[in-house]
C-alpha positions in Angstrom: 14.2 -16.3 -29.3 12.8 -15.9 -25.5 9.5 -15.2 -24.9 7.6 -14.9 -21.3 4.2 -16.9 -21.3 2.2 -15.4 -18.5 -0.4 -18.5 -17.8 -3.4 -18.9 -15.5 -3.1 -22.5 -13.7 -5.0 -24.3 -11.1 -3.6 -24.6 -7.7 -3.2 -28.5 -8.1 -0.5 -31.4 -8.6 0.6 -31.8 -12.2 -0.3 -28.2 -13.6 2.9 -27.4 -14.5 3.8 -30.6 -15.5 1.1 -30.3 -18.4 2.7 -26.8 -19.2 6.3 -28.1 -19.1 5.2 -31.1 -21.5 3.7 -29.0 -24.2 6.8 -26.8 -24.1 9.4 -29.5 -24.2 7.2 -31.5 -26.9 7.9 -28.6 -29.5 11.7 -28.1 -28.9 11.3 -25.0 -26.1 13.4 -24.6 -23.2 12.3 -23.1 -19.9 14.6 -20.9 -18.7 12.9 -18.9 -16.0 9.6 -19.8 -13.8 7.9 -17.3 -11.3 5.3 -18.2 -9.2 4.2 -16.0 -6.1 1.7 -16.7 -3.9 1.6 -13.5 -2.2 0.3 -11.7 -5.4 -1.4 -14.3 -7.1 -2.2 -17.8 -6.6 -2.6 -18.8 -9.9 -0.7 -16.6 -12.3 2.8 -18.4 -13.6 5.3 -16.5 -15.7 7.1 -18.9 -17.9 10.0 -17.6 -19.9 10.6 -19.9 -23.0 13.6 -20.1 -25.3 12.7 -21.3 -28.6 12.6 -20.7 -32.6 9.9 -18.4 -33.8 7.7 -21.6 -35.1 7.9 -23.5 -32.2 6.5 -20.7 -30.1 3.8 -20.6 -32.4 3.3 -24.3 -31.5 3.4 -23.8 -27.9 1.0 -20.5 -28.0 -1.5 -22.8 -29.7 -1.5 -25.7 -27.7 -1.4 -23.5 -24.4 -4.2 -21.6 -25.7 -6.2 -24.9 -26.3 -6.0 -25.9 -23.2 -7.2 -22.6 -22.0 -3.8 -21.8 -20.1 -4.5 -24.8 -18.0 -7.7 -23.5 -16.0 -9.6 -25.8 -14.1 -12.3 -26.8 -16.4 -14.1 -29.0 -13.5 -17.3 -27.0 -12.9 -18.6 -28.8 -9.7 -19.8 -26.9 -7.1 -18.4 -23.5 -8.9 -20.9 -20.2 -8.8 -22.2 -18.1 -11.5 -21.3 -14.7 -11.2 -22.0 -11.1 -13.2 -18.6 -9.4 -13.7 -18.7 -5.8 -14.6 -15.8 -4.5 -16.9 -15.1 -1.3 -18.8 -12.7 -2.1 -22.2 -10.5 0.4 -24.1 -10.3 0.0 -27.9 -9.3 1.6 -30.7 -12.3 3.2 -32.6 -11.8 1.0 -36.0 -13.6 -1.9 -37.5 -13.1 -5.2 -35.8 -11.3 -4.1 -32.6 -13.6 -5.8 -30.3 -13.4 -9.2 -32.3 -10.2 -10.6 -30.3 -12.1 -9.8 -27.0 -15.3 -11.5 -28.2 -13.6 -14.4 -29.5 -11.4 -14.9 -26.0 -15.3 -14.9 -24.2 -16.5 -17.4 -26.8 -13.8 -19.6 -25.9 -14.3 -19.2 -22.3 -18.0 -19.7 -23.2 -18.9 -16.7 -21.2 -22.2 -14.8 -22.5 -22.9 -11.3 -22.4 -25.6 -9.8 -20.3 -25.2 -6.2 -21.0 -22.7 -4.2 -23.3 -22.8 -0.4 -24.2 -20.2 1.5 -26.2 -20.7 4.4 -28.5 -18.4 7.0 -29.9 -17.0 9.7 -28.2 -14.9 11.7 -30.7 -11.7 10.7 -29.7 -9.6 7.7 -31.4 -11.1 4.9 -29.0 -14.5 3.5 -27.9 -15.1 2.2 -24.2 -17.0 -0.5 -24.3 -18.9 -1.6 -20.9 -19.7 -4.9 -20.4 -21.5 -7.2 -18.2 -20.4 -10.6 -18.3 -22.4 -13.8 -16.9 -19.5 -16.4 -16.0 -21.1 -19.6 -14.9 -17.6 -21.0 -13.7 -16.1 -18.4 -11.3 -12.6 -20.6 -11.3 -12.1 -18.8 -15.0 -12.5 -15.2 -14.2 -8.7 -15.1 -13.8 -7.7 -16.6 -17.1 -10.5 -14.4 -18.6 -9.4 -11.3 -17.2 -5.7 -12.2 -17.8 -6.0 -12.9 -21.6 -8.2 -9.8 -22.2 -5.5 -7.9 -20.6 -3.3 -8.9 -23.1 -5.3 -7.7 -25.9 -6.2 -4.2 -24.6 -6.6 -2.2 -21.6 -9.4 -3.7 -18.8 -11.0 -2.2 -15.7 -13.2 -4.1 -13.2 -16.0 -2.1 -12.1 -17.6 -4.5 -9.7 -17.1 -8.2 -8.5 -17.4 -10.4 -5.8 -14.2 -11.7 -3.8 -14.7 -15.7 -4.6 -10.9 -16.3 -3.7 -7.3 -15.3 -3.8 -7.1 -16.0 -7.5 -9.5 -13.4 -8.5 -8.0 -10.8 -6.1 -4.5 -11.4 -7.5 -5.5 -11.1 -11.4 -7.4 -7.6 -10.5 -4.0 -6.9 -8.8 -2.1 -7.2 -11.8 -4.5 -5.7 -14.2 -4.7 -2.6 -12.0 -1.0 -2.3 -11.9 -0.6 -2.6 -15.7 -3.4 0.2 -16.1 -1.6 2.3 -13.7 1.7 2.2 -15.6 -0.4 2.2 -19.1 -1.7 5.4 -17.9 1.4 7.2 -16.2 3.6 6.6 -19.1 1.3 6.4 -22.2 1.8 3.1 -23.4 0.5 1.0 -25.9 -0.8 -2.4 -25.4 2.5 -4.4 -26.1 4.7 -2.2 -24.2 2.2 -2.5 -21.3 3.1 -6.2 -21.3 6.5 -5.9 -21.7 6.5 -3.6 -18.5 4.4 -6.2 -16.6 7.0 -9.1 -17.5 9.9 -6.7 -16.0 7.9 -5.8 -13.0 7.3 -9.6 -12.3 11.3 -10.7 -12.7 12.3 -7.7 -10.4 9.6 -8.9 -8.1 10.8 -12.5 -8.4 14.5 -11.5 -7.3 13.8 -9.2 -4.5 11.2 -11.8 -3.3 14.1 -14.3 -3.0 16.0 -11.7 -0.7 12.7 -11.6 1.5 11.4 -8.2 0.4 7.8 -7.5 0.1 5.8 -8.1 -3.3 3.5 -5.3 -2.9 6.3 -3.1 -2.1 8.0 -3.7 -5.4 5.6 -2.7 -7.6 5.0 0.2 -5.5 8.2 1.5 -5.8 7.9 0.8 -9.9 4.9 3.0 -9.6 6.6 5.7 -7.9 9.6 5.6 -10.0 7.5 6.0 -13.1 5.5 8.6 -11.7 8.3 10.6 -10.5 10.1 10.6 -13.9 7.0 11.6 -15.6 5.5 14.3 -13.5 8.7 16.5 -13.7 8.2 17.3 -17.4 7.1 20.2 -19.1 6.6 22.8 -16.3 7.4 20.9 -13.5 11.1 20.5 -15.2 13.0 22.4 -12.8 16.7 21.9 -12.2 19.0 23.5 -10.5 21.4 25.7 -12.5 24.7 27.1 -11.4 27.8 28.2 -12.8 31.7 28.6 -11.9 34.0 30.8 -13.8 37.2 29.0 -14.4 39.3 31.4 -16.4 38.8 34.2 -18.7 37.9 31.9 -21.6 36.0 29.1 -20.0 32.8 28.8 -18.0 31.5 25.8 -15.9 27.9 25.6 -15.8 26.0 22.4 -13.7 22.4 21.3 -14.2 21.2 19.4 -11.5 17.8 17.9 -12.5 15.7 16.2 -9.5 16.2 12.9 -11.3 18.9 11.7 -13.9 22.3 12.2 -13.8 24.0 16.0 -13.5 24.7 17.8 -16.8 27.8 19.7 -16.9 28.5 22.2 -19.9 32.0 23.9 -20.5 31.6 27.1 -22.0 34.1 28.7 -24.6 33.3 31.6 -27.1 33.1 28.9 -30.0 32.3 25.7 -28.8 30.4 23.5 -25.8 31.6 20.8 -24.1 29.0 18.4 -22.5 29.7 15.9 -19.6 26.8 13.6 -19.6 23.7 14.3 -20.2 20.7 13.0 -18.0 17.6 10.7 -18.9 16.0 10.6 -22.5 12.5 11.8 -21.6 13.4 15.5 -20.5 15.3 16.1 -23.9 12.8 18.5 -25.2 13.0 20.4 -21.8 17.1 20.4 -21.7 17.3 21.6 -25.1 15.1 24.7 -24.0 17.5 25.4 -21.4 20.4 25.1 -23.5 19.1 27.7 -25.7 18.1 30.2 -23.0 21.9 29.6 -21.3 23.8 29.7 -24.6 23.8 32.3 -27.3 23.3 30.5 -30.6 23.3 27.0 -29.4 21.6 25.4 -32.6 24.7 26.6 -34.9 27.5 26.2 -32.1 29.9 23.3 -32.2 28.9 20.7 -29.7 30.8 17.5 -28.3 30.4 15.3 -25.0 32.6 13.6 -22.8 30.8 10.4 -21.4 31.6 8.9 -17.8 29.7 5.5 -18.3 26.9 4.2 -20.2 24.1 4.0 -17.4 20.4 5.3 -19.0 20.5 8.2 -16.5 23.7 9.9 -18.1 23.2 9.0 -21.8 20.0 9.9 -22.8 20.0 12.8 -25.1 23.9 12.2 -27.0 22.1 12.8 -30.3 22.0 16.5 -29.5 26.2 16.4 -29.8 28.4 16.4 -32.7 31.3 14.0 -31.1 30.9 11.7 -28.0 34.0 10.8 -26.3 34.4 8.1 -24.2 36.1 4.8 -23.0 36.7 1.6 -25.2 34.1 -0.3 -22.8 31.6 2.5 -23.1 31.7 2.0 -26.4 31.4 -1.7 -26.5 28.5 -1.0 -24.3 26.5 1.2 -27.0 27.5 -1.3 -29.5 25.4 -4.0 -27.6 22.2 -1.6 -26.8 22.2 -0.7 -31.0 22.3 -4.3 -31.5 19.4 -5.4 -29.2 21.8 -7.6 -27.2 21.9 -7.0 -23.2 24.2 -4.6 -22.5 27.0 -4.4 -19.5 24.3 -3.4 -16.7 22.0 -5.8 -18.2 24.0 -9.0 -17.8 23.7 -8.3 -14.0 20.7 -10.4 -13.4 20.1 -8.3 -10.6 19.9 -5.2 -12.4 18.4 -6.3 -15.8 14.9 -5.9 -14.9 15.2 -2.1 -13.5 17.4 -1.4 -16.8 14.8 -3.0 -19.2 12.1 -0.8 -17.3 13.9 2.3 -17.3 14.3 1.9 -21.1 10.3 1.9 -21.0 10.3 4.8 -18.7 12.4 7.2 -20.1 12.2 6.6 -23.8 16.1 5.7 -24.2 17.3 5.2 -27.6 21.3 4.4 -28.0 23.5 6.9 -30.0 24.8 6.8 -33.5 27.8 4.9 -33.1 29.3 6.8 -36.0 29.2 10.0 -33.6 31.1 8.0 -30.9 34.9 8.5 -30.6 37.2 5.9 -28.3 39.8 7.9 -26.2 41.4 4.8 -25.3 41.1 1.0 -23.6 42.1 0.5 -20.2 45.4 -1.6 -19.9 47.2 -1.2 -16.8 46.0 -2.8 -13.4 45.6 0.6 -11.8 42.3 1.5 -9.9 41.9 4.3 -12.0 44.2 3.2 -15.0 44.8 6.1 -17.8 43.4 5.5 -21.5 44.0 8.6 -23.1 43.4 12.7 -23.7 41.4 15.3 -25.4 41.7 18.7 -25.6 39.1 21.3 -25.1 39.6 25.1 -24.9 43.2 25.0 -25.0 43.1 22.5 -21.8 44.1 18.9 -21.7 41.5 16.3 -20.1 42.6 13.0 -19.2 40.4 9.9 -18.9 40.6 7.4 -16.3 38.9 3.9 -16.5 37.9 2.2 -13.1 37.7 -1.5 -12.7 33.9 -1.6 -13.0 33.2 -1.3 -9.6 30.1 1.2 -10.4 29.4 -0.6 -13.9 32.2 -1.6 -16.6 33.7 1.2 -18.5 32.9 3.7 -15.5 35.7 6.9 -16.1 36.8 9.7 -14.4 38.1 12.6 -16.6 40.4 15.2 -15.0 41.9 18.5 -16.0 45.0 18.8 -13.9 45.6 22.6 -15.1 41.9 23.5 -14.0 42.0 21.2 -10.9 38.7 19.9 -12.3 37.3 16.6 -11.9 34.1 14.7 -13.2 33.6 11.6 -11.2 30.9 9.9 -13.1 29.2 7.9 -10.3 32.1 6.4 -8.9 31.6 9.5 -6.4 28.1 11.2 -6.1 27.9 14.1 -3.6 24.9 12.3 -1.2 25.1 15.1 1.1 24.7 17.4 -1.5 21.1 16.3 -2.9 18.4 18.0 -3.0 15.4 16.8 -1.2 13.6 15.7 -4.5 17.2 14.1 -5.5 16.8 12.1 -1.8 13.5 10.8 -2.7 14.1 9.9 -6.3 17.6 8.1 -5.7 16.2 5.8 -2.6 14.4 4.2 -5.1 16.9 2.8 -7.6 18.8 1.0 -4.8 15.8 -1.0 -3.6 14.7 -1.9 -7.0 18.4 -2.8 -8.3 19.4 -4.2 -4.8 22.2 -1.8 -5.0 23.5 0.3 -7.6 27.0 -0.8 -7.6 27.9 -3.9 -9.7 30.9 -4.5 -7.4 30.4 -2.3 -4.0 34.1 -3.5 -2.9 35.7 -2.3 -6.1 33.7 0.9 -6.3 34.6 1.7 -2.7 38.3 1.4 -3.5 37.7 3.5 -6.5 35.9 6.4 -4.5 38.3 6.4 -2.0 41.0 6.5 -4.0 39.5 9.5 -6.1 38.7 11.6 -2.9 42.1 11.3 -1.6 44.0 11.8 -4.9 42.0 14.8 -5.4 41.5 16.4 -2.3 42.0 19.9 -3.4 40.3 19.7 -6.5 36.7 20.8 -7.8 34.8 17.2 -7.9 32.0 17.3 -10.1 29.6 14.4 -9.0 27.5 12.2 -11.0 24.5 13.6 -8.6 24.5 16.0 -6.2 26.0 19.4 -5.7 29.6 20.4 -7.2 32.1 19.5 -4.2 34.7 21.6 -3.4 37.3 20.2 -0.7 
C-alpha cells in the first residue's frame, strides 16, 4: 500500500537522508518526493510503498525524530502563537492536540472554549513557543488532526509563511466542500502532486492552488437554486423528442423521449444529482416510474455522475473496463496518466463521484478494427438503430461516438466539443481543467484526427457535443 507523509525538515544537508534511512530500514520504498521552496522552505511530501505494519513502524520513527525538525535551539527566539482549533464536541477530542503540544514542549499561555449549541467546540489557544523553528512542524501536525486557524503570528522566516499558506488552503477547501479531516488531508496531498507536475513545467505553484480553489468553488456554488442549466428541445419525429440540458459545468445531458421510455446520453457531475432529478421530474411526466436507460460516450467523471438513476447503461467494452477499475479502487484509464491523475482524484472528492453498479452496465461491443472510429455494435431505441463507434483513445480510452443515421443524429462525447457554443459560465469553467490537467486529451494528435474525421463524415448531421450547444452544420 502507498502512503504520503507530509514531513517538516530543516534546511540543512542530510535531513532527507535521515528520513530515507528510516524508511529503508523498515522495508519502505520511496516512490515520490516533492519539495518546493516557492511554497514552503521546509515541507517535504514523501510517498512510500510499504505494508501496513511497515508503515506503522515508519510513522512511529518519523514521529520520534519530530518529523526531522531542527532541535538546535541556540539563537532562537520565543514567541506567542494564537490559534483556534475546531474540534468535535465529544469527550477527549482535544487530547491528540495536547499530546502534540507536549511532544514539542509547548506551553499553553491562554485557552478558552465553551459549548455553543453545535456539534463542535472552538478552542482558542495562546501557545508559548521557545523554539520558533518548531512552529511549522507543530502547525503541520495539528492540521492533520483538526482544523486550525492562525490568528496572529510574527513572520520569522519563510518556514512559517509557507506553513500558514498550506493550512489556510486546507481550511478553505474544507469549508468549500464540507470535508472531514481525513478527506481534507487527501485534498492537500493531491493538490501537492498536481503542483509538483505543473511546477516541472515552470508554472506558478500559487496559480495551481488558486485554480484548484476556483474549480471547487465553481462546482459547489452552483448547487441548489444556483443550478441553472440551459434546456432546449428538438422534435425529431412524431414519436421522439430530443432534450438538451447544458449545465454551467460538467457534460451536457441529452434525453430522447418516447411515449413510454427515456434514453439518456451522458449525465454530468454526481454532485448535481438532486438538481438534475428535480429537473427530470419537471420535464417528464411519470419520471419516477417510466423506464430509463442510458448511453455513455466515455467514463470521465463529468459525464457519468448519476448513472445509478438508470435501469440499464450501454457502453463500449473499454468504458466498462474503466468502471471495473473504479469499483475495485484501482486507478482507472484516465488516472493511469500521471499528468491527469491528481486532477481526477480531486474531481472525485469535489464532485462526490461514486462508480455505477456493474450489473447495470451492458457492453455494446469491443473495438476490433483499426479505423479512426471503429464500429463496435448497435442498440435500438424508439424503433431507431443507434450505432456505436469507438475511437482510438485520443480523448480517453473507450471514447465513443453514437450515431443514428435515420435521424441524422450524432452524439460525439468529448471527441468533439462546441467551444464556440459555450456560455460565459462554461467558458470560465472549461479554462480550469486544461491548466490543471496540462491538457484534456490523452493523445492530442489522435484526438484531432478523430475530431476532423467526425466533422467531415457527419457534416450534414445534427451533432450533440459533450459540451457546448448542439451543432447544426
